[in-house]
C-alpha positions as CSV (number, residue, x, y, z in Angstrom):
1,M,19.6,16.8,7.6
2,Q,18.2,14.0,9.7
3,P,17.9,10.5,8.4
4,P,14.3,9.3,7.8
5,R,12.5,7.8,10.8
6,M,12.2,4.0,10.5
7,N,9.2,2.3,12.0
8,G,8.6,-1.4,12.7
9,L,7.7,-4.0,10.1
10,I,4.0,-4.2,9.3
11,Q,2.3,-7.1,7.6
12,V,-0.5,-6.5,5.0
13,N,-2.8,-9.3,4.0
14,I,-4.4,-8.8,0.6
15,N,-6.3,-12.0,0.0
16,D,-8.5,-11.1,-2.9
17,R,-8.6,-8.9,-6.0
18,A,-11.2,-6.5,-4.5
19,T,-8.9,-5.7,-1.6
20,L,-6.0,-5.2,-3.9
21,Q,-8.2,-2.9,-6.1
22,A,-9.1,-0.9,-3.0
23,S,-5.5,-0.8,-1.6
24,Y,-3.3,-0.3,-4.7
25,M,-2.7,3.3,-5.9
26,P,-1.7,3.2,-9.6
27,Y,-1.8,7.0,-9.9
28,I,1.2,7.3,-7.5
29,Q,4.6,7.5,-9.3
30,G,6.2,4.0,-8.8
31,G,2.9,2.7,-7.3
32,G,1.3,3.2,-3.9
33,L,-0.2,0.9,-1.4
34,F,-2.7,1.6,1.4
35,V,-1.7,-0.1,4.7
36,P,-4.5,-0.7,7.2
37,S,-2.9,0.0,10.6
38,K,-3.3,1.8,13.9
39,Q,0.4,2.4,14.0
40,V,1.2,6.1,14.4
41,V,3.2,7.4,11.4
42,K,4.1,10.9,10.0
43,M,4.1,12.1,6.5
44,G,7.5,11.3,4.9
45,D,8.3,8.4,7.4
46,E,10.1,5.5,5.8
47,V,8.3,2.2,6.6
48,F,8.9,-1.5,6.0
49,V,5.9,-3.6,4.9
50,L,5.5,-7.2,4.2
51,A,2.6,-7.2,1.6
52,G,0.8,-10.2,0.1
53,L,-0.8,-10.5,-3.3
54,P,-3.9,-12.5,-4.0
55,D,-3.1,-16.2,-4.8
56,Q,0.5,-15.8,-3.7
57,S,1.7,-17.4,-0.5
58,Q,4.9,-15.5,-0.2
59,K,4.8,-11.8,1.0
60,V,6.9,-9.1,-0.7
61,P,9.2,-7.0,1.5
62,L,8.5,-3.4,0.6
63,T,10.0,-0.1,1.6
64,G,8.1,3.1,1.1
65,K,7.6,6.7,2.2
66,V,4.3,7.6,3.9
67,I,2.3,9.8,1.5
68,W,-1.3,9.5,3.0
69,I,-2.7,9.1,6.5
70,S,-6.2,8.2,7.5
71,Q,-6.4,8.9,11.3
72,K,-9.6,7.0,11.9
73,Q,-12.0,4.6,10.1
74,N,-14.6,6.5,8.0
75,G,-17.3,4.3,6.4
76,I,-15.6,1.7,4.2
77,K,-12.3,3.5,4.5
78,P,-10.2,1.9,7.3
79,Q,-7.7,3.6,9.5
80,G,-4.2,3.4,8.1
81,F,-1.7,5.1,5.8
82,A,-0.4,4.8,2.2
83,I,3.2,4.4,1.0
84,Q,4.9,5.3,-2.2
85,L,6.6,2.1,-3.3
86,S,10.3,2.2,-3.9
87,G,13.2,0.0,-4.9
88,E,13.3,-3.3,-6.9
89,K,10.7,-5.0,-4.7
90,G,8.4,-2.0,-5.1
91,M,8.7,-2.2,-8.9
92,Y,8.0,-6.0,-8.7
93,Y,4.9,-5.4,-6.5
94,K,3.6,-2.6,-8.9
95,M,4.0,-4.9,-11.9
96,E,2.3,-7.8,-10.3
97,A,-0.6,-5.7,-8.9
98,E,-1.1,-4.1,-12.3
99,K,-1.1,-7.5,-14.0
100,M,-3.7,-8.8,-11.6
101,L,-5.9,-5.7,-11.9
102,A,-5.5,-5.3,-15.7
103,G,-8.8,-4.1,-17.2
104,S,-10.3,-3.1,-13.8
105,M,-8.0,-0.2,-12.6
106,S,-9.9,2.4,-14.5
107,L,-13.3,1.3,-13.1
108,D,-14.9,3.7,-10.6
109,R,-14.7,1.5,-7.5
110,P,-14.4,2.6,-3.9
111,N,-10.8,2.5,-2.6
112,F,-9.3,3.0,0.8
113,T,-7.8,6.5,0.1
114,M,-9.4,9.0,-2.3
């Protein structure tokens, strides 16, 4: 069995609640995050992401497996991929994102994936 392919570090700027709502994927086990990027990835790749949260100056270092790929921009949906969050930092990001989005996650708003 081959080890997972590691890609370079990618930074994700999430400056407001609307962007977090469109990027965060609560229906993924452990949480998921859409990463707008033109970097070529494959399903199952392990990637490293520095992701911000609204109103927080420090970015969270995340590791995750690629679970969604959008090859090109389509309307409001940018090109990029989504990762399934993992590890302690992934759990922290999930909890913080869900706190910030409390009460609005079930609203039918456009997102960057489905």
